[in-house]
N, C-alpha and C positions, 0 to 999 in steps of 0.2 A: 715614117717620118719623124724628123730629128726635132727633139725638143728644143726650140728656140724661142725665148722670152723676148730676145731682140725684135720678132714679128708679132708680139702683142699690139692691141691697141688701147695701153693703157698709160695714162699720164699720171706719174708718180709725184709731179710738181705741183700737181693743179691743187692738191688739198695741203700745202706747205704750211698754211696758216694753222690748220687743225693740229698739225705735228708739233708745232712751236707751243701753240697753247695748251697739248697733251703734256709735253715734256714741263712746261712751266707747272701745272697743275701738281704733276709728279712731284717735283722738287719742292714745291709748297708744302705738299702732304709730308715729304720727307724731313722736312724742317719742323713740323709741329712733333712729329714723331720723336725725333732726337731732343727737342725741348721737353717733351711730355716722357717720354719712357727712357730715355739716354740708351747708353750701350752697354753690353754686358762685358764689359772688360775682363779678361781671363787672369791668371796669375803673372803670364809674360809682361803686362803694363800696369799691372797693379801688386803691390806688396801682398805676400800671401804664401801659402804652401799648398802642394798638390801631391797626393798620395794616390798612386794607381796599384791598385791590388788584381793579380790575376789569380784564379784557382781553378780547381777542377769540378767543382761544385756550382749549382744555383746558388745566386745571392741574393738578397734582399735589402731595402735601404733602410728598414727596420733592424737588421741583422747589424749591417755595419754601424750604423750609429750606437746600437749595444756593445759592440766592439771597442768604439773609442771611449765608451763610458767606462768600460772595464778597465782600461789602460789608466784611468784615473791621472791625468795630465793636469797641473796645475795651472790651468788656464781655461779660460770662458770661451773656448772655440765652438764655432757653430757651423758643421761642415756642409757644404753643398753636394749631396750624391748624385751622382750619374752611373747608370748601369749600362753595360755594353755586351756585346758578344750574343752569339744565338740563344745560348739558355741564360743569359744574365750571368756569364761565367766571369766577368771584368768589372769592376767598378772603379771609379774616380772620385775621392772626396776633396774638394777644394776648401781649403781653408783661410780665412781673411787675414790672419797673423802668422808670423814666421816662426818655425820650430827651432828651436836649439840642437845643438849637435847631442846634447843628452835625449832630448824626446824623440829625435829621430831614431836612436839607438833603440829607445824602449818601444816605439812602433814596430820597426823591423823585427825586433825579436818576439812579439807579441803575435803578430801575424803569421811569423816563419814557424812557430810552434803551433799556430790555430790551425792554418791552410797550407802548410808545408812550401811555404815559397814567402820571400821576402818582397816588400811594396817596392816600388819606384817612388821615391821621394824627391820632390824638387822644390826650393825654396826661392825668392825672389825678395830682395828689400827694395824699400820705397825709392831709394837712389837709382836703384839698377831698373826698376820699373819706369821710371820717367825718362832713363836715358834710353830706353828701348823705345818708347813711345816718340822721344822726339827723333831719335833716328830712323823711325819707319816714316816720320812726316818730312822727313829731309830727303830720304831717299826717293819719295814719289814725287816730290818739288823736282829734284834734279832730274828725274826721269822725263817730268813734263816739260821742262826749259829745254833739253835737250833734245826732245820730239820736234817742239816750235822752231827752234833754231835749223834742224835739219830741214823740216818741211819748206819753212822760208826761203832756205837756200835752194834745196833741189826744184822747188815750184814756186810758190809766192807768198808774200805774208798773209794775204787773207786765206790762203789754203790752211796756215799753220794755226791762225786764231781760230777757224771754225773747227779745225782738228783738236786743239786742246779742250775747247767747250766740250767737243762729243766725248773726250776723255774723261774730263771731270763730271759730265753727265753718267757716264758708265759707271764710276767708283761711286758716286751719291747713290744712285740707285741702289747698288749692293749694300752700302754702309743703312741706308735707310731701310732696307728689307730684314737686314741683320738686327737693326733696332727693332721692328716690329715683331720679329721671330724670336728676340731675345738669344740668338745664338752667341756663344762665347766669340770674344774677338782675342785671337792669340797671333803668335809668328806666324804660322801656316795662314791665316787670313791675309796678311800683308803679300806674303808671297804670292797668294791667289790674285791681290790687286794688280800686282807688277804683271803677273802674266796675262790677266785681262788686259791690261794695257798694252801689252805687246801684241795681242791677236788683234785687238781693236784697231791699232795703229797701223797694223798690216792691211787689214780689209780697209780701212780709210784711203791708205796710199794708193792702192790697186784701184779705188775708184776715182780716185782725184788724177792718176795717171790717164785714165780713159778718157774722163773729162777733159783733160789739157790735149789730148792727142786729137779729139774732135772739136775741140775750139780752134786748134791750128788750122785744121781743114777748112774753116770758114773764111774767106778773105775779109769780110766785114760783119760787123753783127749791128743790124740796123734796129731792133726791136729786142724786148724784153721777152716776147714770145717766143724769137727766135732763139735766145740764150737759155731758155728755159726747155725749149726742143732738144737742145745740144745735151744739155744735163739730163734730161727724161731717156734720152738715147743711150747715155753712157751707163746708166743705172740698169737699164734692160739689159745691155750687155753683160754687166759684170753680177747681175743677180743671182744666176745659176752657180757660178762658181763661189760667191758668196756663201749660199745656203749648202752647197755642199761641204765647204771647209768648216762651217761652224757646226754641221751635224755631225762631221766626223770625230769633233773634238767632245761635242755634247757627249756622243754615245759614251767616251772613256770617263768623262766627267760623271755620269750619271752612274756608271759602273763603279767607280771610286767611291761614291756616295752611298750606294747602296750596300756594297762589299769589302771597302776599304777599312773599315773600322773607325772608332770614335776618333783616334789621333787626328785623321786627316778630313773627318767629315766637314769641318767648316770649312776647309779649303777646297774639297770638292763643291759644296753649294755654292760657296762665291764664284767660283768659277763657272757653274753655270749659269747662275743670274747674270754673271758680267758678260758672258759670250752673246747671250740673247740682246741683252742690252747693247752689246758693242755693235750686232748687225743693224739692231735697228737705228742706233744713231748714225753709222757710217752712211745710211741710205736715206734716211729720213729726216736727219737733222744737221748733220755736216755738210752733205751737198747742196742741201736746200738753203742753210745760211750763206754759202757760198753764191748761190745762185743771186740771193738778194743784194749782198755785198758787192758782187762783180758788176751788177747792172748799174748800182748806184755811183760806182767808180767809172764807168763808162760815159754815164751821162754826166759826171762832172768834167771827165775829159775832153767831151764833144761841146760844152758848154764854155769850158775856159777860154776867154779871149786871145786870140793869135796876137803873137808880138807883132807890133807894126816896125818895120824898118825905116828908118828915117834917110833920108835924101841928104847927101852933102854936097854944096856947091864948091 
């Protein structure tokens, strides 16, 4: 027998208020997390320096700290050490201040003599960090505005509004969980957010397109229940496609998170969280919001007084 959710006796629109309340509580909790714990901004968005060390031997945090103490740089740097690799053969030391060219040369010379390889050192000034953060926000806003305009023209304004709320919902969930886990926010994280936006809007557009087709088949919508049945039917028709699509990408994202290395771990984690949130918002948030708003629009149109034509003698 063919697996066909369309034939299921499931009403996904029945619990729309629970979905709204759940999303609302999630956002409130996320705001509390951001206000209390904040974000762990990386060197990409704050001034500082990153020293990436690669060796053929197992490293420890105490060993790396001892190495930097041995260099005797005339600055009170307090590094944040992160170990990576199967046997902790890689380490990343993050400093809150910028290194000078002389300090970079000293560090590279020391680690080259000690471990046989020069570390990769990157520095970001406060001005560059602010510019990167500003450009990241602008890029997300431009993508959001473009999506709203496209959906408003291609479908309907209410589709666009509900879609952008869903996208903001997905992005905020990723940011809130990164705040909870204190995962570093860097440029790959921004790339992951934009990737999540792309997958989420693709899933939402497919759902909206099926809803629009089913609405067109109805000659006249007389009740909210009738409109809800159309939306529910549309969701059941696309649920298999949505799950298969997200699982395919999810497997790749999980593999990147487990085996991709420390450099892209934040990208993979943001992708996993965002894909799950995007699938949820497309079916249980965007479509449900459109259902409520579209019915209010239809009621308003029906109750609108007809224009009385005057007879002229």
